[in-house]
C-alpha positions in Angstrom: 112.5 120.0 106.4 109.3 118.2 105.2 106.5 119.2 106.5 102.6 119.0 105.8 102.0 121.1 102.4 98.6 122.6 101.0 100.1 121.9 97.4 101.9 118.7 96.4 105.6 119.1 96.1 108.0 117.1 93.7 111.0 115.2 94.7 113.4 113.9 92.4 115.1 110.4 93.3 118.7 109.8 91.9 120.3 106.6 92.0 124.0 107.2 92.3 124.8 104.4 89.9 122.7 106.1 87.4 123.6 109.6 88.1 123.1 112.3 85.2 124.3 115.8 85.9 121.8 117.0 83.2 118.8 116.1 85.4 120.2 118.2 88.1 120.6 121.2 85.8 117.0 120.7 84.6 115.7 120.6 88.2 117.1 124.0 88.5 114.7 125.3 85.9 111.7 123.3 87.6 109.9 123.6 90.8 111.6 120.8 92.5 111.5 120.8 96.2 114.4 118.5 97.1 116.4 115.8 95.7 116.8 112.2 97.5 120.1 110.2 96.5 120.3 106.6 97.2 119.1 103.5 96.1 118.2 99.8 97.4 121.6 98.2 95.8 124.6 100.6 95.0 127.2 98.8 92.9 129.5 101.9 92.3 130.4 103.3 95.6 129.8 106.7 94.3 127.2 108.1 96.6 129.2 110.8 98.7 130.6 111.6 95.1 127.0 112.0 93.8 125.9 113.9 96.3 129.1 116.6 96.1 128.4 116.9 92.6 124.9 117.8 93.2 125.6 120.2 95.6 127.8 121.9 93.1 125.2 122.0 90.5 122.1 123.2 92.6 120.9 124.9 96.1 118.1 122.3 95.9 118.4 120.5 99.2 119.7 117.1 99.0 118.5 114.0 101.4 120.1 110.6 101.5 117.2 108.0 101.1 119.3 105.1 102.2 119.2 101.5 100.8 121.5 100.3 103.7 123.8 101.6 106.6 126.6 102.5 104.2 124.7 104.9 102.4 125.5 108.4 104.7 127.2 111.4 103.5 128.0 114.5 105.8 127.6 116.6 102.9 123.9 116.0 102.2 121.4 118.0 104.0 119.6 115.3 105.8 118.8 111.8 105.8 115.6 109.6 106.0 115.8 106.8 108.7 113.6 104.5 106.7 111.8 101.8 109.0 110.0 99.2 106.4 106.5 99.0 108.3 105.1 97.0 105.8 107.6 94.1 106.2 108.2 91.7 109.0 112.2 91.7 108.7 113.8 92.9 111.7 116.8 93.9 110.0 114.9 96.5 108.0 112.7 97.4 111.1 115.5 98.4 113.4 118.8 96.3 112.5 120.3 98.5 109.9 119.6 101.3 111.9 121.5 100.1 114.9 124.8 99.7 112.4 124.3 103.3 111.0 123.6 104.9 114.3 126.8 106.2 115.4 128.1 107.3 112.2 124.8 109.1 111.3 125.2 111.1 115.0 128.5 112.0 114.1 127.6 113.4 110.7 125.3 115.7 112.3 122.5 115.1 109.5 119.0 116.1 110.0 117.9 112.6 110.6 113.9 112.2 109.3 112.3 109.2 111.0 110.3 107.8 108.4 107.7 105.2 108.2 108.3 103.1 104.8 105.5 101.3 103.4 105.7 99.0 100.4 102.5 98.3 98.4 102.2 95.9 95.7 102.9 97.6 92.6 102.3 95.0 90.2 105.8 93.5 89.7 108.4 92.2 92.0 110.3 95.2 93.1 114.1 95.5 93.9 113.2 96.6 97.8 111.1 93.7 98.0 113.9 91.2 96.8 116.7 92.8 99.0 114.6 93.2 102.2 112.9 89.6 101.4 109.5 90.9 102.6 106.1 91.1 100.8 104.3 94.3 99.8 101.1 95.2 101.2 97.9 94.7 99.3 94.9 95.1 101.6 93.7 98.8 101.7 92.7 98.6 105.3 96.0 96.9 106.4 98.1 99.8 104.4 95.7 102.5 106.5 96.2 100.7 109.7 100.2 100.4 109.1 100.4 104.4 108.3 98.4 104.9 111.6 100.7 102.9 113.4 103.6 104.5 112.0 102.5 107.8 113.2 101.7 106.3 116.7 105.6 105.0 116.8 106.5 108.5 116.2 107.6 108.6 112.5 107.6 112.0 111.3 106.9 110.9 107.8 104.7 108.2 105.8 106.4 106.9 102.6 103.8 104.9 100.4 106.0 103.0 98.0 104.6 101.0 95.1 108.2 100.2 94.3 111.1 101.4 91.6 109.8 100.9 88.0 106.2 99.8 88.9 103.8 98.6 86.5 101.3 100.4 88.4 101.1 103.4 90.4 99.4 103.5 93.8 95.7 104.2 93.7 94.1 107.4 94.5 91.7 105.5 96.9 94.5 104.4 98.9 96.4 107.6 99.0 93.2 109.7 99.9 92.5 107.4 102.5 95.8 107.2 104.5 96.0 111.0 104.1 92.9 111.2 105.8 93.7 109.0 108.5 97.4 110.7 109.5 98.4 114.1 110.5 101.9 113.9 109.2 103.0 114.3 105.9 102.5 111.6 103.3 104.9 111.1 100.4 104.2 108.8 97.6 106.2 107.1 94.5 106.8 104.3 92.2 105.5 103.6 88.7 104.9 107.6 88.0 106.3 107.5 84.5 104.0 109.8 82.3 102.4 113.0 82.7 99.0 111.5 82.8 100.0 109.4 85.9 101.3 112.6 87.5 98.0 114.4 87.2 96.2 111.4 88.2 98.4 111.2 91.6 98.0 114.8 92.1 94.3 114.4 92.6 94.7 112.9 95.6 96.9 115.7 97.0 99.6 113.7 98.6 102.1 116.0 100.5 105.0 114.8 98.1 105.5 113.2 95.0 108.8 111.1 94.1 109.8 110.4 90.7 113.0 108.2 90.1 113.3 105.8 87.7 111.3 107.5 85.0 113.7 110.5 85.1 116.5 108.0 84.5 115.1 106.9 81.4 113.5 110.2 80.2 114.8 113.4 82.1 113.1 115.7 79.8 109.9 114.0 81.6 110.9 116.8 84.4 110.6 119.7 81.8 106.8 118.4 80.6 105.6 117.9 84.6 106.9 121.6 85.2 103.4 123.3 84.9 102.0 120.8 87.6 104.1 122.0 90.4 
């Protein structure tokens, strides 16, 4: 479902608490590869309702991006099994997964094992607060963590600067990680303008994820359409 690509593909991340159907309709007119649904903290318990709504509007695949073990819906096309490799909180390395294992198995969702690496984005992210873990700042440690994720059998590496980050991942870090792993690389966090999208695309990650910026300005999706 998420493989190595020759050209970076766009992924839209939707927080069910901030769901906007118009964004999905715009995605239908843009070359969006898939839609992630989920969030670090959900207050409205509307994940499944959101997944169903998205599926009624588009044929774009929907993959759950879970913030915890409760964010599961059999109506999605798949689910990322996120392991926070950048942190040392065992609950987010394996604890949450144990709690969700039976439900995911019963749902028959395609499970995609993902090494999740939080990188310093210039401000304290919600992920950092929830997981009580620190983001990585050292380039060598980021690279080594990504390599370790592949060696542990992860199918994807997700480099994340954090929702609403004040600064994006640097091209230097993205290129270095991409050179050292053979599995697909996803990047996200702080990408809120056409200029930043163009800059990130120069480092050629396999997938680019944008969420917070589309919530604030859905029309950004239309403006970056030519890039994908």
